[in-house]
C-alpha positions as CSV (number, residue, x, y, z in Angstrom):
1,M,24.0,-22.8,-2.3
2,I,21.9,-21.1,-5.7
3,I,18.3,-20.9,-3.6
4,I,20.2,-19.1,-1.1
5,A,21.5,-16.6,-3.2
6,G,18.6,-16.3,-5.4
7,A,16.6,-15.7,-2.3
8,T,18.7,-12.6,-0.9
9,I,18.7,-11.0,-4.2
10,G,15.6,-11.2,-4.2
11,A,14.6,-9.8,-1.2
12,L,16.7,-7.1,-1.6
13,W,15.9,-6.7,-4.8
14,G,11.9,-6.2,-3.6
15,G,13.1,-3.7,-0.7
16,F,15.0,-1.4,-3.6
17,L,12.2,-1.3,-5.7
18,A,9.8,-0.7,-3.2
19,K,11.6,1.6,-0.9
20,K,12.4,3.8,-4.6
21,R,8.4,4.3,-5.2
22,G,8.3,5.6,-1.4
23,G,6.8,3.0,-0.2
24,T,6.5,2.5,3.7
25,R,8.2,-0.3,5.8
26,M,5.4,-3.0,5.4
27,D,5.0,-2.5,1.8
28,I,8.9,-3.0,1.8
29,A,8.7,-5.9,3.8
30,Q,5.6,-8.0,1.4
31,W,8.0,-6.6,-1.5
32,A,11.2,-8.1,0.0
33,A,9.2,-11.6,0.9
34,G,7.5,-11.9,-2.3
35,T,10.1,-11.4,-4.4
36,G,12.2,-13.5,-2.4
37,I,10.4,-16.4,-2.6
38,A,9.9,-15.9,-6.5
39,F,13.5,-15.7,-6.6
40,A,13.8,-19.1,-4.2
41,L,11.6,-20.2,-6.6
42,I,13.1,-20.0,-9.3
43,G,16.6,-21.2,-7.5
44,L,15.6,-24.1,-7.0
45,I,13.9,-24.7,-10.2
46,V,17.7,-24.3,-11.4
47,T,18.7,-26.3,-9.6
48,V,17.0,-29.7,-9.8
49,V,17.6,-28.6,-14.1
50,I,21.5,-28.7,-13.1
51,H,21.4,-31.4,-10.9
52,R,19.0,-33.9,-13.2
53,T,21.7,-33.1,-17.0
54,I,24.8,-33.5,-14.0
55,V,23.4,-37.1,-12.4
56,G,21.5,-37.7,-15.7
């Protein structure tokens, strides 16, 4: 669940940043994809850390 939330928030944030900086549609899509992937990776790491802490 954290991974999906991270990907969604990252994509929205990246798209917003690209649009704010005056990017074209392709720029917005690339920024959204890149930040979505980065935030999903962070969410994956957080999920693994939480799981290993709880299950131990």
